[in-house]
N, C-alpha and C positions, 0 to 999 in steps of 0.2 A: 094341375094344373098343366095342362099341353100349349106350347109355344107353335106357331107357326113355323114355319120356313121361311118366309117371308119378315115376322118379327124379328126370328133370329139374324139372321141378316142384316136387319136393319139396327138392331144392336151391335153387333160386330163392326158394323161401318161407322157408327158414332164413337163405337171405342178407339178403334182405329183411327178416327181422326183428331180423337182427343190425344192419342198416343204422337201422332203425328206434330202438334200443336207443340208438345212437350209439355203437357199439362200432367200432373202424377197418377197414376192409378189411384183408383177410389179407396180400394183397400189396403194398400201399402201407407196412404195418407190416414185412414182411420183407425190403423190399427199399429201403438207400440210398438218400435222396435220390430217392427215386421223387417224382412229382408228386403233389399236396396234392388231385388229382382225376383224373378218366378225362378223358386226353386224345379231343377226337373230331373228324374233319374238320370243318372250316366249314359250319357249316350256318344259314340263318335259324329264328328262334325263332318261331311261331305269336305272333299278335300279342295282346296282353290289357290293359286298362288297370287302372290305378291312379289312386291320389292321391296328392298329398305336405297335410304337415299341416296345411297350409291349405286343402285342398280342392280344388287345381289339377288336373285331369285332365293324366294323364300315360301315354304306354307308352313301352318301351324304345329309340324314337327320338328319346325328350327328350334321350341320354345320348349321342347319336351323335358321334363323334370320339374317343373314349376309351374305356380299357377298364375292364368293369361286371365287377363280381363279384354278381350276383343273387342273393338267398337269399331264398326262400321259408319263414315261420317264423311261429307262434303263442305268446303267451305261455303258455300250457296246456301248451306239449310242454317235455316236459323235456330231451331233447337239447338243442334250442332255446335252453330257458336257460340252459345251459353255455355253449354254442357263441357268443352274441350278445358277454360282456364279448371275449372272442379279435376277431371282426370289429370292435369301435369299435376295440379295440389295431390292428388293422391298418390301418383309415382315417386314423388317426390318424399312424402309420407311413408310410403311402404314398398316401394319400388326396390330390390336387388335382387341376390340366388334364387330367393323361391317365390318371389311376383315381379308381372311386369304388367304395364298397361302396353295393349300395343292396339294405336289408332289407326286404319288400313282407309287412307281417302282415297274415294273414289270419282274425284276429281278431274276431269277430261285433260287440265290444264296441268293434270302432274305435276311433277317437282316445285315446279315456279311458283305455282297456285300458293302450295300446303306452305313453302317456306315465306311466301310475302305475309301468307295468315299468319305463323306462328310469330312471327319479328311482330305484327302489328299488335297482336292481342299477350305476345310477351311469355309465348310459349318456353319453358328453357330447360323438362327433365322429360321429355316426352320423345321418343325417338321420330322418324319420319318412313311410314309405310304407305305405299303407292301401287294401286290395283284401276289406273286411268283407263279402264277398259269396262269398270265395272262388272264384272263379272261375278263379283262375290256377291250380287243382289240377286241372279239370278243362281249358281250355285247353291248357296243358303237356302233360296227360298223368301226373302226379303218383299215386304209389302211398303218397309219405307224406312227413314232413318233419322235418327240417331237407334242402331238397331245394335245392343253389348251383348256380350256370350261370356260366362265366365266356365273357363277350361281348367280343370284338373291338371297334374303335373301328369296322366295318364293321357293326357291329351281328349278327354271326355269332357263335354258338355255338360253342365252341372246346373246353371243358372242361364237366364236369358230377360231380355229387356227391350222392350221397343218405347220410343220416345227417350226426350230428355231427361237425365238423374243428374242428382248432384252429389256427387261422388266422392265429398271429401267431408259429411258429416259425421258427426264422434257416432252414429250410430251405425252408418255404413262402415268406416275404419274398423268399429269392431267386432263388427258381420265379419268382413276379411279379413283381421287379424286370426280370428276364430278359425277361418277354414285354410287360412296359411300355416298359423300354429299347430292344428289336427295332423296336417302331412308331413310340415317341415322336418 
């Protein structure tokens, strides 16, 4: 059976809109113990610049040697707002010398907007990372947020997920713990 280009585009648009709304991937939802994100062959991510809360310039090489869950998000994004508490709990449970959640906000309001949001939802374990220009969207070729990347200690993307995800479920913790322990 051949699928026309128009049908393929329609399906991709429908799938993308579901991810943008934070709906679960049907495959992951239907398969027990499925990884929380699409696993990819290890590949380098394009270099993009962001900063921490003190304004110190960073790139992903700043985290070399540990697994990173890079999350591109914004305070005005509804799925991002729902996902952020689960990222905070994930960082509390697995964060340390071998793993870090790096949530990079693309809010044009910068530090003030993110600090207000963190206080509002009681984020306690995540650092503040900022890209107020939103350059990550273009550099990483993103079509929507939130988008998360699992990055290995060598700085290569090994997984990707677009749309809101619950990052602190037992199956996600088990999956990520296995990844980390395999390289720690």
